[in-house]
Structure formats: structure tokens, C-alpha cells
C-alpha positions in Angstrom: 118.1 -149.6 131.8 120.0 -149.9 129.2 118.2 -148.1 126.1 115.0 -146.9 128.4 114.3 -143.0 129.0 113.1 -142.2 132.6 111.7 -139.1 133.7 112.4 -138.0 137.5 111.0 -134.9 139.0 113.1 -132.8 141.1 116.3 -134.5 139.9 118.6 -131.3 140.7 118.9 -132.4 144.5 118.6 -135.2 146.6 116.6 -138.1 146.4 115.5 -137.0 143.2 119.5 -136.1 142.1 120.7 -139.9 143.7 117.6 -141.7 141.6 118.9 -139.7 138.4 122.3 -140.7 138.8 121.9 -144.4 139.3 119.5 -144.8 136.6 122.2 -143.2 134.3 124.5 -145.5 135.5 122.8 -148.5 134.9 122.1 -147.0 130.9 119.1 -145.3 130.9 118.5 -141.8 129.2 117.7 -139.6 131.9 115.2 -136.9 131.6 116.1 -134.7 134.5 112.5 -132.5 135.0 113.3 -129.5 137.4 112.0 -126.4 138.2 115.2 -123.9 137.9 116.9 -125.2 134.3 119.9 -123.4 135.9 120.2 -125.8 138.7 119.1 -128.6 137.0 121.8 -127.8 133.6 124.2 -127.6 136.8 123.3 -130.8 138.3 123.1 -132.4 134.9 127.1 -131.0 134.9 127.5 -132.8 137.9 125.7 -136.4 137.0 127.6 -136.7 133.3 131.0 -136.1 135.3 129.6 -138.8 137.9 128.5 -140.9 135.4 130.4 -140.6 131.6 129.5 -141.6 129.1 126.0 -141.5 130.5 123.0 -139.4 128.5 120.4 -137.0 130.5 118.6 -133.8 129.2 117.1 -130.9 131.4 113.6 -130.1 130.8 111.7 -127.1 132.7 108.7 -128.4 135.3 106.7 -126.7 137.8 104.6 -129.3 138.9 102.8 -126.7 140.9 101.2 -125.3 137.3 99.2 -126.5 134.9 100.3 -124.8 132.2 104.0 -125.9 133.4 102.9 -129.1 133.4 101.2 -129.7 129.8 104.4 -128.0 128.2 106.4 -130.7 129.5 104.4 -132.9 128.3 104.6 -131.7 124.6 108.9 -131.2 125.2 108.6 -134.8 126.2 106.8 -135.7 123.2 108.7 -133.4 120.6 112.1 -133.9 122.4 112.4 -137.5 123.7 109.1 -139.4 122.5 108.3 -142.6 124.1 109.1 -143.7 127.6 109.4 -146.3 129.8 109.9 -144.9 133.9 108.2 -142.1 135.3 109.6 -141.1 139.1 107.2 -138.7 140.9 109.8 -137.5 142.7 109.8 -133.7 143.4 107.5 -132.1 146.3 107.7 -129.5 149.0 106.8 -129.9 152.7 105.2 -127.3 155.0 104.9 -124.1 153.6 102.5 -121.6 154.8 99.2 -121.1 152.7 99.6 -120.5 149.5 97.5 -121.0 145.9 98.7 -121.6 142.0 97.2 -119.6 139.4 94.1 -122.0 139.5 93.9 -121.7 143.0 95.2 -124.9 144.5 96.9 -125.0 147.8 100.3 -125.3 146.8 101.3 -128.4 148.8 98.2 -130.5 147.4 99.3 -128.7 143.5 103.1 -129.8 143.8 102.7 -133.0 145.9 99.7 -134.7 144.2 97.6 -132.4 141.4 100.5 -132.0 139.3 102.0 -135.7 139.1 98.3 -136.8 138.5 97.8 -134.5 135.9 101.4 -135.1 134.5 100.9 -139.1 134.6 97.6 -139.1 133.1 99.1 -136.8 129.9 102.3 -139.0 129.7 100.7 -142.3 129.6 100.2 -142.6 125.9 103.7 -141.7 125.9 105.0 -145.0 127.5 107.0 -147.5 124.7 104.2 -149.5 123.3 104.2 -153.0 124.7 107.1 -152.8 127.0 106.9 -153.6 130.8 107.3 -149.5 132.2 106.9 -148.1 136.0 105.1 -145.3 137.3 106.9 -144.6 140.3 105.7 -142.6 143.2 107.6 -141.1 146.0 105.2 -140.6 149.1 106.1 -139.7 153.1 106.0 -141.3 156.4 103.2 -138.7 156.6 101.1 -140.2 155.1 99.8 -142.0 157.5 98.8 -139.3 159.6 97.2 -137.3 156.7 93.3 -137.3 156.1 91.4 -137.2 153.3 88.6 -134.5 153.6 87.4 -134.8 149.7 84.7 -132.8 150.9 87.3 -129.2 151.9 90.4 -131.0 149.6 91.7 -127.7 148.9 91.6 -126.4 152.7 88.8 -123.5 151.3 86.7 -124.1 155.1 88.9 -125.8 157.3 91.6 -123.8 158.9 94.8 -124.5 157.3 97.5 -126.5 158.7 100.9 -126.8 156.7 101.8 -130.4 158.5 98.6 -131.5 157.3 98.4 -130.2 154.2 102.0 -131.9 153.2 100.3 -135.5 154.8 96.9 -134.8 153.3 98.8 -134.1 150.1 101.3 -137.7 150.2 98.4 -140.0 151.4 96.3 -138.7 148.5 99.4 -139.4 146.0 99.5 -142.8 147.7 96.1 -143.7 147.3 96.4 -142.1 143.6 98.9 -145.0 143.1 97.0 -148.0 144.0 94.1 -146.5 142.1 96.0 -145.7 139.4 97.5 -149.2 139.3 94.1 -150.9 139.4 92.6 -149.3 136.2 96.0 -149.9 134.1 95.5 -153.5 135.7 91.9 -153.4 134.2 93.1 -152.0 130.8 95.8 -155.0 130.3 99.2 -153.4 129.2 102.6 -153.6 130.5 102.4 -150.6 132.8 102.7 -151.3 136.0 102.4 -148.2 139.5 104.0 -148.5 142.7 105.6 -146.2 145.2 108.0 -146.2 147.7 109.2 -143.5 150.7 112.4 -142.7 151.9 111.9 -142.8 155.6 113.8 -139.6 157.3 117.0 -138.2 155.3 119.1 -135.4 154.6 117.9 -133.6 152.0 117.3 -130.0 151.0 113.7 -130.5 151.5 113.7 -130.5 154.7 117.0 -129.8 156.4 115.9 -125.9 156.7 112.7 -126.0 158.1 110.4 -126.2 160.9 109.1 -129.4 160.7 112.3 -130.7 161.0 114.0 -128.3 163.4 112.1 -128.0 165.9 112.5 -125.4 169.0 110.8 -127.3 171.6 112.6 -129.2 174.3 110.5 -132.3 173.5 110.5 -132.2 169.6 114.8 -131.5 169.9 115.3 -134.7 171.9 113.1 -136.6 169.3 115.3 -135.2 166.6 118.7 -136.3 168.8 117.2 -139.9 169.0 116.5 -140.1 165.6 120.2 -138.2 164.0 121.8 -140.9 164.3 119.3 -143.4 161.9 118.8 -140.8 159.6 120.1 -141.5 156.2 122.0 -139.8 153.2 120.3 -138.7 149.9 121.8 -141.6 148.0 120.4 -144.2 150.8 117.8 -143.0 151.0 117.3 -143.0 147.6 117.0 -147.2 147.4 114.0 -147.9 147.9 112.4 -145.2 144.7 115.5 -147.1 142.8 114.2 -150.9 144.2 111.2 -149.7 142.8 112.1 -148.5 139.5 114.4 -151.4 138.8 114.0 -154.6 141.4 112.6 -157.7 139.0 110.8 -158.9 142.1 108.3 -156.2 142.6 104.4 -156.0 141.4 101.8 -153.2 140.4 100.9 -151.4 144.2 103.6 -152.7 145.7 105.1 -150.0 148.5 109.0 -149.3 150.0 110.7 -148.0 152.0 114.0 -148.4 154.9 112.9 -151.9 156.6 114.4 -150.7 159.6 113.3 -148.8 163.0 110.1 -147.3 162.4 110.9 -147.3 158.8 113.0 -144.5 159.6 116.2 -145.9 157.4 117.7 -149.1 157.0 117.8 -151.8 153.9 114.9 -151.7 151.2 111.8 -153.7 152.7 107.4 -153.5 151.6 106.4 -151.1 153.9 103.3 -150.2 156.0 100.8 -148.2 153.4 97.6 -146.7 155.1 94.2 -148.5 154.6 93.0 -145.1 154.0 95.2 -145.3 150.3 94.1 -148.8 149.6 90.5 -148.1 150.0 88.6 -148.4 146.9 86.0 -146.7 147.0 87.9 -143.5 148.4 90.4 -144.0 145.4 87.4 -143.5 142.9 85.5 -140.8 144.6 89.4 -138.8 144.8 90.5 -139.9 140.9 87.3 -138.3 140.3 87.8 -134.9 141.9 91.4 -134.9 140.9 89.9 -134.7 137.1 87.5 -132.3 138.2 90.1 -130.0 139.6 92.8 -130.6 136.8 90.7 -130.7 133.9 92.7 -134.4 133.1 91.7 -137.3 132.2 92.6 -140.9 132.1 93.4 -141.9 128.6 90.8 -144.7 127.0 94.2 -146.5 125.7 97.7 -145.5 125.7 100.8 -147.4 124.3 101.7 -149.6 127.3 
């Protein structure tokens, strides 16, 4: 990763921070895309202390807001120029029904529509001709998701906190596969891959009711799983592998290879057949362009 530029969203904590730290130690210039500049700067100081001599900068990014995504991309062009790696890591889980400034359900906006717009806008910024990667961080929950494209934005259906999360992650993984198809058809050196962390001890779920059930059965399941929960550093392994390993291909999906993919050595992960459905991928893409106003560029540097 020496002399390469890597953008990591949600890089101030958890898997995002551990990914940024690993890439910095490998010699990459790290762009820490964070919703809070204050927390981002605190994380940057910590990273520079843990990886002396590395280079990192913080740029503000709220993935849920289209204006913030476009402002961030302009800052990347002005301050960084070219990039080699984009890791779409940031996400939220299980929040009550809320919408962003343009009416998009918040989990969908943050976990999928924001990364879609960010990725398509940044494609022309990838280093010309150089092998480059886009890594989207999914979730085991995607296997339980449903892509209701006729009510994608939860405007008619009864809202489900977990259902919305699972849908957003399924959409992100279907986008990854369709993006890689389009990149391969166009030629060039950019590839799109995905990863998931299994179950990890990170801030996103530590205090959330979905990961801290009150009923007896839920608590029993959590107790069985607790011993297998990975640290943030361990859970970042599949993402780092997708970003850096040589023997990977566009469209690959990696996760922990242990029991139920909850934790363990990195291995190929099981992807929902819905994410590989070409017709569904095309329809999702068209809907995403309509909702974000962002188009796949006809050509790019990569």
C-alpha cells in the first residue's frame, strides 16, 4: 500500500479505525471520512501515535446527506487528487424511523444510498490505469433482507428497524456485484469487492437493543455467541483482506470462516442469491440513480 491513497468511511472508531490503522502501517496515505470532525481528529491523533511516520487526514462526511457527500468529493479532489482504495465501512443499525433532508429513510440513506452516491462520484478520481479497489462492508443480516423495490423507502410498509437494516445491507451487496459487472464491461483496473465482520465488539451495536435483547431466549443466544465475538481489530480482518490481498477477484465476498461466519480466520463468505441476481441488480441501480441523482460515469480515470 506504499504511495497509495485510501479513503475509509467511519474511520474514527471500530472496524473503520482498525482498517485505517492497518493501511497506514502498510504505508498508505489514509483519508479518514468521519461524520464528526472532532472525533475524527481524536482518532487521527491516536492513529499517528500507533503508526509513527504515517500520513492521515480527516475530512467530514455525513453519508446520510447528499450535500455532504458531494462536498466531501469536492474536498477529495482539492486536497487529495487521486485515490487507489475506497472502503465503504460507515453504517448505522436499528434506529427508529427517521428520514434525511430529502426524505430517504435514514438506514437506507446511510448504509446504501450514501455509499452509492459517494462511489459513483469518486470513480473519476481513481488513479489512471492503476489496480484499484472499492470494498463495501456488508453484514450477515443481509441474508434476512428483502429488496422491496416497489416500496424501497418504507413509505407504505410498516417500518421495521431490523428489516430496514437488513434491506440496506442487502442493497449494498447487490450494488457491489452490479458495480463490478459494470466496471468489468467498461474495462480498466478498478474492482469492487465486499466483506462482513461477523459479530464484533464495536460501538455500532454495543448498546443497541438489537444486540442486547431483554427476552430470555435472546439473552441465552447472546451468551452462546459471546465467547465467539471478535474484537474490532479481529473483525477488520475480512475488510483488510479484501482491500490488500493479492489473490482476490472483483465480486468476491469475505468474512470470518468460523462457525456460522460469526468469527474466525478470513474465508469466502456466503452471499444471498438476491445479491447476485442480474435483473434485480439492474433495477436496483436504476432506482438508486433516480433517488440520488448520481449517475455511473461513462468513463473514469480507472
